[in-house]
MIKE-909246 format. One line per field, with one value per atom (N, C-alpha, C): x, y, z; residue in three letters; atom name; residue number from 1. Coordinates in pm, 1 decimal, padded with zeros to 6 digits. Atoms other than C-alpha are relative to their C-alpha. Example, Ala and Ser with C-alpha at 12.3 -4.5 7.8 and 13.67 -1.06 7.14 Angstrom:
<sites>
east c(00089.0, 01230.0, 00090.0, -00082.0, 01367.0, -00077.0)
north c(-00119.0, -00450.0, 00120.0, -00119.0, -00106.0, 00109.0)
up c(00000.0, 00780.0, 00000.0, -00006.0, 00714.0, 00073.0)
drenlum c(Ala, Ala, Ala, Ser, Ser, Ser)
kolke c(N, CA, C, N, CA, C)
drenba c(1, 1, 1, 2, 2, 2)
</sites>
This chain:
<sites>
east c(00094.6, -01835.3, 00052.8, -00008.1, -01904.5, -00006.3, 00019.3, -01910.9, -00150.2, 00147.1, -02215.0, -00021.8, 00011.0, -02375.4, -00127.0, 00149.5, -02751.1, -00040.4, 00031.3, -02947.1, -00114.8, 00025.3, -03106.7, 00127.2, -00122.3, -02750.3, 00008.9, 00004.0, -02793.6, -00092.3, 00109.0, -03114.4, 00015.1, -00034.2, -03001.4, 00095.4, -00068.6, -02740.5, -00040.9, 00070.2, -02940.8, -00052.7, 00077.9, -03164.1, 00042.0, -00090.7, -02885.8, 00033.5, -00043.3, -02735.0, -00104.9, 00079.8, -03041.1, -00074.3, 00044.7, -03161.3, 00140.4, -00091.2, -02822.1, 00025.4, -00016.6, -02800.3, -00144.9, 00088.4, -03132.4, -00037.4, -00008.6, -03059.7, 00100.9, -00066.1, -02795.3, -00047.6, 00071.9, -02915.1, 00021.7, -00050.0, -02728.8, -00059.3, 00034.9, -02809.5, -00177.4, 00169.7, -03185.3, -00073.9, 00116.1, -03328.9, -00021.5, 00007.7, -03227.3, -00090.8, 00106.3, -03482.8, -00152.0, 00166.3, -03784.0, -00080.3, 00065.8, -03946.2, 00003.6, -00006.9, -03851.7, -00048.7, 00106.8, -04109.4, 00143.6, -00122.8, -03827.2, -00043.8, 00044.0, -04090.9, 00037.9, -00013.2, -04043.7, 00144.6, -00143.9, -03674.8, 00085.2, -00072.9, -03548.5, -00017.0, -00030.2, -03615.8, 00098.2, -00121.3, -03419.2, 00143.9, -00135.9, -03134.5, 00001.9, -00065.9, -03124.4, 00038.5, -00029.4, -03137.0, 00101.2, -00159.7, -02855.8, 00112.9, -00120.2, -02627.7, 00036.4, 00032.3, -02738.3, 00073.3, -00079.0, -02621.7, 00146.9, -00140.4, -02283.3, 00063.8, -00069.9, -02227.9, 00000.2, 00007.0, -02315.0, -00035.9, 00037.3, -02395.5, -00110.0, 00084.9, -02702.9, -00079.6, 00041.2, -02800.0, -00150.2, 00151.0, -03156.7, -00031.2, -00009.8, -03101.9, -00051.9, 00050.4, -03274.8, -00020.6, 00036.0, -03239.2, 00163.3, -00111.3, -02978.7, 00011.1, 00001.1, -02885.1, 00077.1, -00045.9, -02719.5, -00081.3, 00104.1, -03006.2, -00113.5, 00081.4, -03220.8, 00029.1, -00060.5, -02986.2, 00014.8, -00033.5, -02986.0, -00091.9, 00056.9, -03292.7, 00019.6, -00062.0, -03135.4, 00085.4, -00096.1, -02953.6, 00127.5, -00143.9, -02618.8, 00104.7, -00143.7, -02276.1, 00100.6, -00099.9, -01954.6, 00006.3, 00006.2, -02004.8, -00124.3, 00078.2, -02298.3, 00032.2, -00070.0, -02107.1, 00097.9, -00075.4, -01855.1, -00077.6, 00096.9, -02137.5, -00044.6, 00039.0, -02292.9, 00095.1, -00110.5, -01961.9, 00078.2, -00006.5, -01872.2, -00047.9, 00126.5, -02218.1, 00022.5, -00038.5, -02168.6, 00066.1, -00119.4, -01844.7, -00007.9, 00045.3, -01941.7, -00091.3, 00127.8, -02265.9, 00035.1, -00062.9, -02082.2, 00089.8, -00134.3, -01806.6, -00087.5, 00050.5, -02059.6, -00068.3, 00078.8, -02234.0, 00110.4, -00022.1, -02003.0, 00175.5, -00116.9, -01621.4, 00039.9, -00064.5, -01460.6, -00024.3, -00012.4, -01415.5, -00072.1, 00084.3, -01746.2, -00054.2, 00009.5, -01777.4, 00091.8, -00071.3, -01452.2, -00009.8, 00039.5, -01542.5, -00104.2, 00102.8, -01863.4, 00028.9, -00081.0, -01662.1, 00077.0, -00091.3, -01417.9, -00122.5, 00095.0, -01736.7, -00076.8, 00042.6, -01885.6, 00037.2, -00126.9, -01605.9, 00001.3, -00023.7, -01579.0, -00144.7, 00153.5, -01959.3, 00006.4, -00023.6, -01912.6, 00079.4, -00083.8, -01612.7, -00084.0, 00088.2, -01810.4, -00122.6, 00126.4, -02122.1, 00025.3, -00050.1, -01966.3, 00089.8, -00059.8, -01741.3, -00072.9, 00105.3, -02038.0, -00091.5, 00104.7, -02258.2, 00096.4, -00069.1, -01954.2, 00066.8, 00008.9, -01872.4, 00151.8, -00135.3, -01530.9, 00013.5, -00048.1, -01397.2, -00038.8, 00045.9, -01567.3, 00152.7, -00076.5, -01341.9, 00025.1, -00007.1, -01276.4, 00114.5)
north c(00091.4, 33183.1, -00004.4, -00052.0, 33252.2, -00155.5, 00135.7, 33015.7, 00000.8, 00012.1, 32887.9, 00107.2, -00075.8, 33136.3, 00015.6, -00004.2, 33070.7, -00140.2, 00149.5, 32769.3, 00005.5, -00021.5, 32908.0, -00071.1, 00074.8, 32779.5, -00137.8, 00127.2, 32465.5, -00058.0, 00060.8, 32401.2, 00015.4, -00003.0, 32506.6, -00109.7, 00083.0, 32274.4, -00158.2, 00135.6, 31961.5, -00016.5, 00019.1, 32019.0, -00066.7, 00031.3, 32020.9, -00154.4, 00107.0, 31749.8, -00155.8, 00079.9, 31498.4, -00019.7, 00027.6, 31556.2, -00064.1, 00061.5, 31450.9, -00145.6, 00168.9, 31126.5, -00060.1, 00091.1, 31047.6, -00049.6, 00019.3, 31046.3, -00113.1, 00115.9, 30776.1, -00134.7, 00147.9, 30434.3, -00073.6, 00091.6, 30257.8, 00084.5, -00032.0, 30500.9, 00043.0, -00052.7, 30605.4, -00086.4, 00109.6, 30246.1, 00053.0, -00005.2, 30323.5, 00091.9, -00108.2, 30614.8, -00029.2, 00013.3, 30446.4, 00002.4, 00024.4, 30399.7, 00111.8, -00147.3, 30760.3, 00140.7, -00134.2, 31042.7, 00142.1, -00099.8, 31304.0, 00154.2, -00103.0, 31576.3, 00032.7, 00032.0, 31466.2, -00008.1, 00017.3, 31389.1, 00116.3, -00113.7, 31717.9, 00111.0, -00074.5, 31914.3, -00041.7, 00086.7, 31680.1, 00025.4, 00000.3, 31661.9, 00143.6, -00161.4, 32054.2, 00006.3, -00026.2, 32083.4, -00054.7, 00102.8, 31804.4, 00076.8, -00090.1, 31995.3, 00127.8, -00114.8, 32320.8, -00016.1, -00007.4, 32239.3, -00029.6, -00033.6, 32134.7, 00069.7, -00144.8, 32414.6, 00097.4, -00137.6, 32695.3, -00024.4, 00006.7, 32506.6, 00041.9, -00032.3, 32574.3, -00068.4, 00122.5, 32219.8, 00004.9, 00003.8, 32240.3, -00159.5, 00123.6, 31870.6, -00098.4, 00111.2, 31594.1, -00140.5, 00123.9, 31237.3, -00059.0, 00054.8, 30972.4, 00005.1, 00030.4, 30973.5, -00133.9, 00122.2, 30655.4, -00129.0, 00084.0, 30483.5, -00003.6, -00041.4, 30618.2, -00082.1, 00088.6, 30458.0, -00162.6, 00127.6, 30121.5, -00116.7, 00099.8, 29975.8, 00008.3, -00021.2, 30094.3, -00162.0, 00082.9, 29804.1, 00095.8, -00068.2, 30007.2, -00058.7, 00046.6, 29908.1, 00134.5, -00127.7, 30089.8, 00069.9, -00088.5, 30155.6, 00085.1, -00098.5, 30384.5, 00063.8, -00121.9, 30536.7, 00080.9, -00066.9, 30623.1, 00088.5, -00082.3, 30739.9, 00133.3, -00102.0, 30938.4, 00125.3, -00076.8, 31111.4, 00075.7, -00082.4, 31193.4, 00114.5, -00089.4, 31322.1, 00130.8, -00086.8, 31526.2, 00151.8, -00083.5, 31684.2, 00076.0, -00063.0, 31754.0, 00078.5, -00146.5, 31963.0, 00091.2, -00105.5, 32132.1, 00101.8, -00076.9, 32221.5, 00093.6, -00065.0, 32335.1, 00138.9, -00107.9, 32590.5, 00103.1, -00066.4, 32704.5, -00043.8, 00065.1, 32703.2, 00102.7, -00069.4, 32838.7, -00091.8, 00094.5, 32718.5, -00079.3, 00065.2, 32600.9, -00128.0, 00084.9, 32405.6, -00100.1, 00110.7, 32212.9, -00067.6, 00036.3, 32183.8, -00135.8, 00093.2, 31975.3, -00111.1, 00100.9, 31794.6, -00125.3, 00096.1, 31666.4, -00064.0, 00127.7, 31550.5, -00053.4, 00060.9, 31419.3, -00137.2, 00103.5, 31212.4, -00115.1, 00060.0, 31116.9, -00109.4, 00071.5, 31004.3, -00141.6, 00086.4, 30799.8, -00110.8, 00088.9, 30604.5, -00056.6, 00068.0, 30591.7, -00080.2, 00107.1, 30435.7, -00135.7, 00127.2, 30194.1, -00081.5, 00078.2, 30067.4, -00040.1, -00002.9, 30077.9, -00167.3, 00103.9, 29848.9, -00104.6, 00127.5, 29595.8, 00004.5, -00002.1, 29734.2, 00029.2, -00053.9, 29777.4, 00161.5, -00148.5, 30129.9, 00044.3, -00070.9, 30346.3, 00065.7, -00039.3, 30434.3, 00168.1, -00146.4, 30787.1, 00089.0)
up c(-00109.1, 12402.8, 00132.6, -00141.6, 12775.9, 00082.8, -00075.5, 13069.5, 00045.0, -00061.8, 13231.5, 00135.7, -00106.1, 13459.1, 00097.7, -00055.6, 13557.2, -00050.0, 00070.7, 13548.2, -00118.0, 00144.2, 13200.9, -00085.1, 00071.7, 13082.8, 00014.0, -00027.4, 13248.4, -00083.9, 00082.5, 13104.3, -00146.6, 00143.6, 12763.7, -00038.0, 00002.6, 12819.4, -00024.7, -00025.9, 12894.8, -00093.3, 00110.9, 12625.5, -00132.8, 00121.3, 12390.3, 00012.6, -00038.6, 12531.1, 00001.1, 00012.7, 12570.4, -00148.5, 00154.6, 12203.4, -00107.8, 00077.3, 12098.6, 00060.1, -00048.9, 12353.0, -00023.2, 00040.9, 12248.3, -00162.9, 00117.6, 11883.0, -00029.4, 00029.7, 11950.3, 00037.6, 00019.5, 11860.3, 00118.8, -00091.4, 12131.4, 00159.6, -00118.0, 12416.8, 00009.6, -00022.0, 12325.7, 00066.7, -00091.1, 12443.2, 00155.1, -00145.3, 12798.5, 00047.9, -00039.4, 12802.6, -00030.9, 00060.1, 12642.6, 00099.5, -00085.2, 12969.8, 00125.9, -00055.5, 13108.1, -00055.0, 00042.3, 13152.3, -00007.0, 00001.9, 13012.0, 00073.8, -00085.7, 13120.4, 00155.5, -00159.1, 13450.8, 00042.7, -00010.2, 13429.7, 00000.9, 00050.1, 13290.7, 00116.0, -00113.8, 13595.7, 00099.6, -00119.3, 13831.6, -00060.0, 00046.0, 13617.4, 00001.7, -00004.4, 13585.1, 00093.3, -00128.9, 13946.0, 00022.3, -00036.6, 13988.1, -00038.7, 00109.5, 13706.6, 00085.5, 00001.3, 13846.1, 00154.8, -00133.2, 14213.2, 00010.3, 00011.3, 14111.4, -00052.0, 00068.2, 13886.7, 00092.2, -00045.9, 14139.4, 00161.5, -00172.6, 14505.2, 00035.7, -00043.4, 14515.0, 00095.7, -00103.1, 14696.9, -00041.9, 00001.2, 14556.4, -00057.2, -00003.0, 14443.1, 00085.7, -00122.5, 14660.1, -00044.2, 00092.6, 14588.1, -00018.0, 00032.7, 14516.3, -00157.2, 00188.1, 14146.2, -00047.9, 00011.8, 14171.2, 00042.2, -00030.4, 14310.3, -00105.0, 00119.0, 14029.0, -00134.7, 00110.5, 13773.8, 00040.3, -00057.9, 13956.3, -00094.5, 00090.3, 13741.5, -00165.2, 00129.1, 13416.0, -00048.2, 00074.9, 13190.2, -00041.4, 00056.3, 13174.4, -00026.3, 00050.5, 13017.3, -00011.0, -00043.3, 13061.0, -00155.1, 00147.6, 12648.7, 00026.8, -00016.6, 12763.6, 00082.0, -00070.3, 12995.6, -00089.7, 00063.5, 12746.2, -00092.2, 00101.3, 12513.1, 00100.3, -00079.8, 12779.1, 00028.5, -00016.4, 12868.8, -00118.4, 00149.7, 12515.9, -00042.0, 00028.9, 12454.8, 00056.4, -00081.9, 12757.2, 00000.0, 00002.3, 12688.3, -00131.7, 00135.5, 12321.8, -00028.5, -00034.3, 12411.4, 00054.7, -00106.9, 12674.7, -00108.3, 00051.3, 12424.6, -00088.9, 00099.4, 12148.7, 00033.5, -00029.7, 12370.9, 00115.5, -00099.2, 12651.4, 00013.1, -00052.5, 12799.9, 00113.3, -00107.1, 13110.0, 00100.8, -00115.4, 13454.9, 00026.7, -00049.0, 13526.0, -00085.0, 00104.9, 13175.4, 00058.0, -00041.3, 13300.6, 00086.4, -00157.5, 13650.3, -00055.9, 00020.0, 13487.5, -00097.3, 00086.2, 13246.4, 00108.2, -00127.4, 13549.7, 00089.3, -00068.8, 13733.5, -00056.1, 00077.2, 13474.6, -00022.1, -00000.8, 13427.0, 00121.8, -00139.6, 13796.8, 00020.1, -00022.1, 13811.4, -00065.0, 00096.4, 13484.0, 00073.4, -00055.7, 13642.4, 00134.9, -00128.5, 14002.7, -00025.7, 00041.5, 13869.7, -00053.3, 00088.9, 13635.5, 00118.6, -00126.3, 13950.4, 00063.9, -00109.0, 14173.8, -00064.2, 00077.8, 13905.3, -00064.6, 00039.9, 13847.9, -00124.0, 00155.1, 13507.3, -00026.4, -00001.0, 13326.8, 00002.0, -00004.5, 13356.3, -00136.6, 00151.8, 13054.9, -00057.3, 00105.9, 12771.9, -00008.8, 00004.5, 12860.9, 00037.7)
drenlum c(Met, Met, Met, Thr, Thr, Thr, Asp, Asp, Asp, Leu, Leu, Leu, Thr, Thr, Thr, Thr, Thr, Thr, Val, Val, Val, Asp, Asp, Asp, Asp, Asp, Asp, Ile, Ile, Ile, Thr, Thr, Thr, Lys, Lys, Lys, Phe, Phe, Phe, Met, Met, Met, Glu, Glu, Glu, His, His, His, Phe, Phe, Phe, Tyr, Tyr, Tyr, Ile, Ile, Ile, Arg, Arg, Arg, Leu, Leu, Leu, Leu, Leu, Leu, Ser, Ser, Ser, Asn, Asn, Asn, Pro, Pro, Pro, Ile, Ile, Ile, Ala, Ala, Ala, Ala, Ala, Ala, Pro, Pro, Pro, Val, Val, Val, Phe, Phe, Phe, Asp, Asp, Asp, Asp, Asp, Asp, Ile, Ile, Ile, Asp, Asp, Asp, Met, Met, Met, Asp, Asp, Asp, Ala, Ala, Ala, His, His, His, Met, Met, Met, Pro, Pro, Pro, Arg, Arg, Arg, Val, Val, Val, Val, Val, Val, Ser, Ser, Ser, Phe, Phe, Phe, Trp, Trp, Trp, Glu, Glu, Glu, Gly, Gly, Gly, Ile, Ile, Ile, Ala, Ala, Ala, Phe, Phe, Phe, Gly, Gly, Gly, Thr, Thr, Thr, Gly, Gly, Gly, Glu, Glu, Glu, Tyr, Tyr, Tyr, Arg, Arg, Arg, Gly, Gly, Gly, Ser, Ser, Ser, Pro, Pro, Pro, Phe, Phe, Phe, Glu, Glu, Glu, Arg, Arg, Arg, His, His, His, Leu, Leu, Leu, Pro, Pro, Pro, Leu, Leu, Leu, Glu, Glu, Glu, Leu, Leu, Leu, Thr, Thr, Thr, Ser, Ser, Ser, Glu, Glu, Glu, Leu, Leu, Leu, Phe, Phe, Phe, Thr, Thr, Thr, Ile, Ile, Ile, Trp, Trp, Trp, Tyr, Tyr, Tyr, Asp, Asp, Asp, Thr, Thr, Thr, Phe, Phe, Phe, Cys, Cys, Cys, Ser, Ser, Ser, Cys, Cys, Cys, Leu, Leu, Leu, Asp, Asp, Asp, Asp, Asp, Asp, Leu, Leu, Leu, Phe, Phe, Phe, Glu, Glu, Glu, Gly, Gly, Gly, Thr, Thr, Thr, Ile, Ile, Ile, Ala, Ala, Ala, Thr, Thr, Thr, Met, Met, Met, Leu, Leu, Leu, Lys, Lys, Lys, Glu, Glu, Glu, Arg, Arg, Arg, Ala, Ala, Ala, Arg, Arg, Arg, Ser, Ser, Ser, Ile, Ile, Ile, Ala, Ala, Ala, Phe, Phe, Phe, Ile, Ile, Ile, Phe, Phe, Phe, Ala, Ala, Ala, His, His, His, Lys, Lys, Lys, Leu, Leu, Leu, Gly, Gly, Gly, Leu, Leu, Leu, Glu, Glu, Glu, Ala, Ala, Ala, Pro, Pro, Pro, Ser, Ser, Ser, Ile, Ile, Ile)
kolke c(N, CA, C, N, CA, C, N, CA, C, N, CA, C, N, CA, C, N, CA, C, N, CA, C, N, CA, C, N, CA, C, N, CA, C, N, CA, C, N, CA, C, N, CA, C, N, CA, C, N, CA, C, N, CA, C, N, CA, C, N, CA, C, N, CA, C, N, CA, C, N, CA, C, N, CA, C, N, CA, C, N, CA, C, N, CA, C, N, CA, C, N, CA, C, N, CA, C, N, CA, C, N, CA, C, N, CA, C, N, CA, C, N, CA, C, N, CA, C, N, CA, C, N, CA, C, N, CA, C, N, CA, C, N, CA, C, N, CA, C, N, CA, C, N, CA, C, N, CA, C, N, CA, C, N, CA, C, N, CA, C, N, CA, C, N, CA, C, N, CA, C, N, CA, C, N, CA, C, N, CA, C, N, CA, C, N, CA, C, N, CA, C, N, CA, C, N, CA, C, N, CA, C, N, CA, C, N, CA, C, N, CA, C, N, CA, C, N, CA, C, N, CA, C, N, CA, C, N, CA, C, N, CA, C, N, CA, C, N, CA, C, N, CA, C, N, CA, C, N, CA, C, N, CA, C, N, CA, C, N, CA, C, N, CA, C, N, CA, C, N, CA, C, N, CA, C, N, CA, C, N, CA, C, N, CA, C, N, CA, C, N, CA, C, N, CA, C, N, CA, C, N, CA, C, N, CA, C, N, CA, C, N, CA, C, N, CA, C, N, CA, C, N, CA, C, N, CA, C, N, CA, C, N, CA, C, N, CA, C, N, CA, C, N, CA, C, N, CA, C, N, CA, C, N, CA, C, N, CA, C, N, CA, C, N, CA, C, N, CA, C, N, CA, C, N, CA, C, N, CA, C, N, CA, C, N, CA, C, N, CA, C, N, CA, C, N, CA, C, N, CA, C, N, CA, C, N, CA, C, N, CA, C, N, CA, C, N, CA, C)
drenba c(1, 1, 1, 2, 2, 2, 3, 3, 3, 4, 4, 4, 5, 5, 5, 6, 6, 6, 7, 7, 7, 8, 8, 8, 9, 9, 9, 10, 10, 10, 11, 11, 11, 12, 12, 12, 13, 13, 13, 14, 14, 14, 15, 15, 15, 16, 16, 16, 17, 17, 17, 18, 18, 18, 19, 19, 19, 20, 20, 20, 21, 21, 21, 22, 22, 22, 23, 23, 23, 24, 24, 24, 25, 25, 25, 26, 26, 26, 27, 27, 27, 28, 28, 28, 29, 29, 29, 30, 30, 30, 31, 31, 31, 32, 32, 32, 33, 33, 33, 34, 34, 34, 35, 35, 35, 36, 36, 36, 37, 37, 37, 38, 38, 38, 39, 39, 39, 40, 40, 40, 41, 41, 41, 42, 42, 42, 43, 43, 43, 44, 44, 44, 45, 45, 45, 46, 46, 46, 47, 47, 47, 48, 48, 48, 49, 49, 49, 50, 50, 50, 51, 51, 51, 52, 52, 52, 53, 53, 53, 54, 54, 54, 55, 55, 55, 56, 56, 56, 57, 57, 57, 58, 58, 58, 59, 59, 59, 60, 60, 60, 61, 61, 61, 62, 62, 62, 63, 63, 63, 64, 64, 64, 65, 65, 65, 66, 66, 66, 67, 67, 67, 68, 68, 68, 69, 69, 69, 70, 70, 70, 71, 71, 71, 72, 72, 72, 73, 73, 73, 74, 74, 74, 75, 75, 75, 76, 76, 76, 77, 77, 77, 78, 78, 78, 79, 79, 79, 80, 80, 80, 81, 81, 81, 82, 82, 82, 83, 83, 83, 84, 84, 84, 85, 85, 85, 86, 86, 86, 87, 87, 87, 88, 88, 88, 89, 89, 89, 90, 90, 90, 91, 91, 91, 92, 92, 92, 93, 93, 93, 94, 94, 94, 95, 95, 95, 96, 96, 96, 97, 97, 97, 98, 98, 98, 99, 99, 99, 100, 100, 100, 101, 101, 101, 102, 102, 102, 103, 103, 103, 104, 104, 104, 105, 105, 105, 106, 106, 106, 107, 107, 107, 108, 108, 108, 109, 109, 109, 110, 110, 110, 111, 111, 111, 112, 112, 112, 113, 113, 113, 114, 114, 114, 115, 115, 115, 116, 116, 116, 117, 117, 117, 118, 118, 118, 119, 119, 119, 120, 120, 120)
</sites>
């Protein structure tokens, strides 16, 4: 297995991640009103920026999540799914950094929303 090196790698990972996340009966309802065709390029751009420092993503990820009914359990599911999907496809410095960043994001978002810390 190799590390992530291109935007195509990020896209492959995000597609794999959302297929699995959307099959989770607890997480899937959060996405009922989300246009995944519009969401996917934004989320790829977000993670591409983190992975490769491209700076292409514009916007506030936290604010985009405010209308959603998020829970600490959902953050745990999100993070566990994120890591397992990343481990399915890649290994290396960038993959490790993305998992660390995802963990940080889960804790920060949960804290800002006044939720219990996720079990991660």
